[in-house]
C-alpha distance (Angstrom), angle and dihedral (degrees) to the residues before:
residue distance angle dihedral
M1 . . .
L2 3.83 . .
I3 3.79 87.4 .
A4 3.80 91.1 50.3
S5 3.80 91.7 51.0
T6 3.75 91.6 61.9
H7 3.76 91.6 61.7
G8 3.77 121.6 67.0
Y9 3.74 91.5 -151.0
W10 3.77 101.2 41.0
N11 3.82 90.7 132.2
L12 3.81 92.2 67.3
P13 3.85 94.8 59.9
T14 3.79 89.2 45.7
L15 3.77 91.7 47.6
W16 3.79 91.7 51.3
F17 3.78 93.5 44.1
F18 3.79 90.2 59.1
L19 3.81 93.6 40.6
I20 3.82 87.3 58.0
V21 3.77 88.4 48.2
V22 3.79 88.1 54.4
L23 3.82 89.2 51.9
W24 3.81 91.9 51.8
V25 3.75 91.2 47.1
G26 3.81 89.1 52.6
Y27 3.74 91.5 48.3
F28 3.77 97.7 49.1
V29 3.82 93.8 43.6
L30 3.79 94.9 49.6
E31 3.79 102.1 30.6
G32 3.84 88.5 40.6
F33 3.81 93.3 73.1
D34 3.84 88.8 42.1
F35 3.81 88.3 58.6
G36 3.71 90.5 43.5
V37 3.85 94.1 52.8
G38 3.80 89.3 48.8
M39 3.76 95.2 48.9
L40 3.82 92.2 48.3
L41 3.80 95.9 51.7
P42 3.77 94.8 102.9
F43 3.78 94.3 45.6
V44 3.76 103.6 43.0
G45 3.82 99.3 32.2
R46 3.82 111.3 62.4
N47 3.76 96.7 -172.6
V48 3.83 141.2 18.8
P49 3.82 96.7 -91.8
E50 3.81 92.2 48.7
R51 3.81 90.7 49.3
G52 3.78 89.0 49.8
T53 3.84 88.9 56.3
L54 3.79 90.6 51.2
I55 3.80 91.5 51.0
R56 3.83 89.1 50.4
T57 3.78 90.2 59.3
I58 3.84 87.7 69.9
G59 3.79 97.3 26.4
P60 3.83 97.8 102.0
V61 3.85 95.7 43.2
W62 3.78 112.2 30.1
D63 3.83 96.1 89.8
G64 3.78 91.5 44.6
N65 3.83 90.0 54.7
E66 3.77 90.0 54.3
V67 3.85 89.3 59.5
W68 3.85 86.6 75.2
L69 3.76 88.1 64.7
L70 3.80 93.1 48.2
V71 3.86 90.7 49.7
A72 3.79 92.0 45.7
G73 3.82 92.2 51.7
G74 3.87 93.0 43.4
A75 3.84 91.8 47.0
T76 3.87 90.4 50.3
F77 3.73 92.1 49.5
A78 3.86 92.0 49.5
A79 3.77 100.0 39.6
F80 3.83 100.9 33.7
P81 3.83 110.3 21.5
G82 3.81 90.0 166.3
W83 3.81 91.6 55.7
Y84 3.80 90.6 46.8
A85 3.82 90.3 51.4
T86 3.78 95.9 48.2
L87 3.79 90.7 48.9
F88 3.75 93.9 52.7
S89 3.76 93.9 43.8
G90 3.78 91.3 57.9
F91 3.75 104.8 24.8
Y92 3.73 100.6 39.3
L93 3.82 97.6 116.9
A94 3.78 93.7 42.1
L95 3.82 92.8 48.6
F96 3.76 89.0 46.2
L97 3.76 89.9 56.1
V98 3.84 90.0 48.8
L99 3.79 90.1 51.3
V100 3.76 92.1 49.7
G101 3.82 90.5 49.7
L102 3.83 90.3 50.1
I103 3.82 91.7 48.5
V104 3.80 94.7 47.2
R105 3.82 88.8 46.1
G106 3.82 92.1 55.8
V107 3.77 91.7 45.1
A108 3.82 91.6 51.7
I109 3.79 92.5 51.5
E110 3.79 92.2 50.3
Y111 3.81 99.7 38.4
R112 3.76 100.8 45.9
N113 3.77 91.0 80.9
K114 3.81 95.9 45.4
H115 3.77 91.6 94.4
P116 3.86 129.0 27.2
E117 3.83 97.0 -137.9
E118 3.77 112.2 116.6
H119 3.83 94.1 -140.0
W120 3.78 88.5 55.4
R121 3.76 92.8 52.6
A122 3.80 92.9 41.4
R123 3.78 91.8 57.5
W124 3.79 91.7 49.8
D125 3.82 90.6 47.4
L126 3.83 89.8 55.3
T127 3.85 88.9 46.2
L128 3.74 89.7 52.3
A129 3.81 93.4 50.4
V130 3.82 92.4 50.8
S131 3.85 95.0 42.6
S132 3.85 88.5 50.7
A133 3.78 93.0 52.4
V134 3.77 96.5 49.0
P135 3.85 95.8 61.7
A136 3.78 91.5 39.3
L137 3.81 89.0 57.5
L138 3.78 98.3 38.9
W139 3.86 96.6 49.6
G140 3.77 88.8 57.4
V141 3.76 92.0 48.7
A142 3.82 91.9 48.4
L143 3.79 94.8 48.4
A144 3.76 93.5 46.7
D145 3.90 89.7 51.0
V146 3.76 93.6 51.4
V147 3.83 89.2 54.7
H148 3.77 100.1 37.1
G149 3.83 95.4 45.7
V150 3.75 140.5 -103.9
P151 3.85 132.6 -153.4
V152 3.81 103.9 -77.5
N153 3.85 121.0 159.4
A154 3.84 129.5 -146.7
H155 3.84 91.3 -83.6
G156 3.82 93.2 55.9
D157 3.79 93.3 -107.3
Y158 3.82 121.4 139.9
T159 3.78 109.4 -119.9
G160 3.85 102.1 -178.3
N161 3.84 134.9 76.2
L162 3.77 138.0 -119.4
L163 3.83 91.9 -76.4
N164 3.74 90.5 59.8
L165 3.78 87.0 64.0
L166 3.81 94.0 54.0
G167 3.75 102.8 65.9
P168 3.80 121.8 143.2
Y169 3.84 94.2 -98.4
A170 3.79 92.7 49.1
L171 3.85 93.0 47.3
F172 3.81 89.9 48.1
G173 3.81 88.7 51.5
G174 3.88 89.3 51.4
I175 3.77 92.9 51.0
T176 3.81 90.4 46.9
S177 3.80 92.2 53.1
L178 3.83 91.1 44.7
L179 3.81 93.6 55.0
L180 3.77 96.5 37.1
F181 3.85 90.9 52.3
A182 3.82 88.9 48.6
F183 3.81 90.6 51.7
H184 3.82 89.4 47.2
G185 3.78 91.2 49.4
A186 3.75 92.8 49.5
L187 3.79 91.2 54.1
F188 3.77 90.0 48.2
L189 3.83 88.9 56.6
T190 3.77 90.8 51.2
L191 3.80 87.1 60.1
R192 3.82 96.3 45.0
T193 3.83 103.3 41.3
T194 3.74 140.2 62.1
G195 3.85 136.9 -161.6
E196 3.74 121.0 15.5
L197 3.82 93.3 -13.2
H198 3.78 88.4 58.0
E199 3.80 91.9 48.6
R200 3.83 91.8 48.8
A201 3.85 92.2 47.5
R202 3.75 90.7 49.8
A203 3.80 92.9 48.5
T204 3.88 89.0 48.6
S205 3.79 90.5 50.4
V206 3.81 90.8 51.0
R207 3.79 90.8 51.6
L208 3.85 93.3 48.3
A209 3.75 96.5 43.1
L210 3.84 100.1 84.2
P211 3.85 98.4 38.1
A212 3.83 91.0 49.2
A213 3.77 93.1 47.1
A214 3.81 90.9 47.5
L215 3.85 92.7 51.6
V216 3.80 90.7 48.1
F217 3.75 89.5 51.3
G218 3.83 93.6 48.1
F219 3.84 93.3 44.3
L220 3.81 95.6 51.8
V221 3.85 93.0 43.3
W222 3.79 88.3 50.6
T223 3.82 88.3 50.1
Y224 3.91 90.3 52.1
V225 3.79 91.1 46.6
N226 3.73 91.6 49.8
A227 3.81 92.4 48.6
A228 3.83 93.1 45.3
S229 3.85 92.0 50.5
A230 3.78 91.5 49.2
H231 3.80 103.0 34.0
D232 3.79 91.3 178.6
K233 3.83 87.5 71.3
G234 3.72 94.0 63.9
L235 3.79 135.8 -102.6
V236 3.83 125.4 -140.2
P237 3.82 111.7 179.6
G238 3.74 119.6 169.9
I239 3.76 143.7 89.4
I240 3.79 96.1 -42.0
P241 3.83 99.1 64.8
I242 3.83 92.2 36.6
A243 3.82 89.7 53.2
A244 3.83 90.9 46.6
I245 3.82 89.5 54.2
C246 3.84 94.4 45.9
L247 3.81 99.7 44.9
P248 3.84 97.7 71.7
F249 3.72 89.5 54.8
V250 3.82 89.3 47.0
A251 3.84 87.9 51.1
G252 3.74 90.8 53.0
A253 3.77 91.8 51.7
F254 3.82 91.4 49.1
T255 3.82 88.9 48.1
R256 3.78 94.1 55.0
A257 3.80 89.2 46.1
G258 3.80 92.2 54.2
R259 3.82 93.4 -114.2
E260 3.76 93.6 131.1
G261 3.82 98.5 161.4
L262 3.81 90.9 56.4
A263 3.80 90.3 43.9
F264 3.84 90.8 54.2
A265 3.80 90.7 47.8
S266 3.79 89.7 51.4
T267 3.74 94.8 53.6
A268 3.81 90.6 45.4
A269 3.86 89.7 50.4
S270 3.80 89.8 47.3
I271 3.81 94.3 51.9
A272 3.80 88.4 47.7
L273 3.79 93.7 51.0
I274 3.77 94.4 42.8
T275 3.84 89.9 55.2
L276 3.86 89.9 45.1
T277 3.79 90.6 49.8
L278 3.76 93.3 53.2
F279 3.80 93.9 47.2
L280 3.79 91.9 47.0
N281 3.75 88.6 52.7
L282 3.75 88.0 51.0
Y283 3.86 99.1 47.1
P284 3.00 129.5 141.7
R285 3.76 88.9 16.4
V286 3.84 120.3 71.0
I287 3.80 94.4 -153.6
V288 3.80 131.4 6.6
S289 3.81 117.7 -121.5
S290 3.82 112.0 -141.2
T291 3.82 88.3 -167.8
N292 3.85 93.3 64.5
N293 3.79 126.5 -20.1
A294 3.83 87.7 -136.9
F295 3.78 87.3 66.3
S296 3.81 93.1 58.6
P297 3.81 108.6 119.5
T298 3.81 113.1 -127.0
I299 3.83 135.2 -156.8
F300 3.80 87.8 -101.9
T301 3.85 97.3 51.9
T302 3.81 95.0 44.1
S303 3.77 104.0 37.6
S304 3.83 129.0 110.5
S305 3.76 125.3 -113.6
H306 3.82 123.8 -63.8
Y307 3.78 89.8 -111.1
T308 3.85 92.7 52.3
L309 3.77 92.7 49.5
T310 3.81 92.2 47.5
A311 3.80 92.6 51.0
M312 3.76 90.9 48.0
S313 3.82 91.3 48.6
I314 3.88 91.6 56.5
V315 3.80 92.8 48.2
A316 3.81 92.5 48.0
L317 3.76 91.4 48.0
V318 3.79 91.1 55.9
L319 3.81 101.8 38.1
T320 3.81 106.7 34.1
P321 3.87 95.2 69.5
L322 3.81 91.2 50.9
V323 3.91 89.9 49.7
L324 3.76 92.1 49.1
L325 3.82 91.7 47.8
Y326 3.76 91.5 49.7
Q327 3.83 95.7 49.6
T328 3.88 91.1 45.7
W329 3.80 88.4 52.0
T330 3.83 91.2 49.7
Y331 3.88 92.1 53.6
W332 3.81 89.7 46.8
V333 3.82 93.2 51.3
F334 3.79 93.6 48.0
R335 3.76 99.0 43.9
A336 3.78 98.7 113.6
R337 3.81 117.0 125.4
L338 3.79 119.9 -118.0
G339 3.77 124.7 -142.6
D340 3.76 142.3 -165.0
L341 3.84 94.3 -83.1
D342 3.81 97.9 48.6
A343 3.78 98.9 90.4
A344 3.74 95.7 89.9
E345 3.76 96.3 36.8
I346 3.82 99.6 52.4
R347 3.76 119.7 60.1
S348 3.86 102.9 150.9
P349 3.78 143.3 10.4
L350 3.87 87.6 -90.8
D351 3.83 88.0 64.7
L352 3.75 88.8 52.2
L353 3.72 90.3 50.4
E354 3.79 91.0 54.0
R355 3.82 88.6 57.2
S356 3.77 93.3 52.6
P357 3.79 124.4 91.6
L358 3.83 88.7 -111.4
G359 3.82 91.7 51.6
R360 3.82 93.7 47.4
G361 3.75 89.2 62.5
R362 3.78 94.3 59.4
P363 3.80 124.0 93.7
D364 3.75 116.2 -100.9
P365 3.93 105.6 -101.4
G366 3.79 89.4 -149.7
G367 3.79 96.4 48.1
């Protein structure tokens, strides 16, 4: 806190650091099951109509979930331009690949229904599965790199290459996020489907539970060992990382017991706490320099002016509750389960709305 005491407004950079953490938590929790559903299309859906039903479980919400990423990126640029510049100087290619994956994923969701031919839709379903797996893997790699350390010089410039981003710890983090998101997505499907699709989603979640939990355990233990062996990189023991390790095992137990809602809540909480653990390990730095820890940029050396942060805080205080209420309402409206026979009946979010309790109370427009 010595650094903080030299700044009269140190609380604003700290506030915005943790607001950005909240945005990343929201993105990974919500987009995590989107990625999971996409990755599981070839395994849970056995034909084109069934895969269409699976896509419709996320159809009304997937693009809203991605807004969390846009806001997180915009907030980082506005509150910590130095952090934003360092990230893009070192992670440019990796972030470009993530962006390509997200674009292709959105195109696949929209274009699969442009033609009725099954082979057309089957190709887009495969594209959706691959383009969901790529960001799920790369986000884990990127977050692990930020915490573990990458070559950054005294000016905050990245001095390495792509291979420096693909170390063993980073790749392990990517595989962990990939499998954890798949588990999270399988549990989401158990809450949104009925019939055979529900049974297959449940069986998939049971199979994924132990491997996902084991990877989370290994990744966070590795994070702890890395921090302990290089104390200048930070170490945050306590209830948060312990809970993050335990919750995937708890989710597996709930899944086998048929308590799917509690299992989904457990994976959501685990993703949130894993993200929080890594950022707490990072704080007050915004990225760790493997060249020299003294070169690690901090929230105080990369933040915007006091006036900018104050104006942003006022806007966030007014608008954030409204956005949260709107997204909560969206999930509530489109909460109806989908079954094996829904492929021909549901063609748009409006059809999903008709199936919801809210929609059933509306007069028939064709009556």
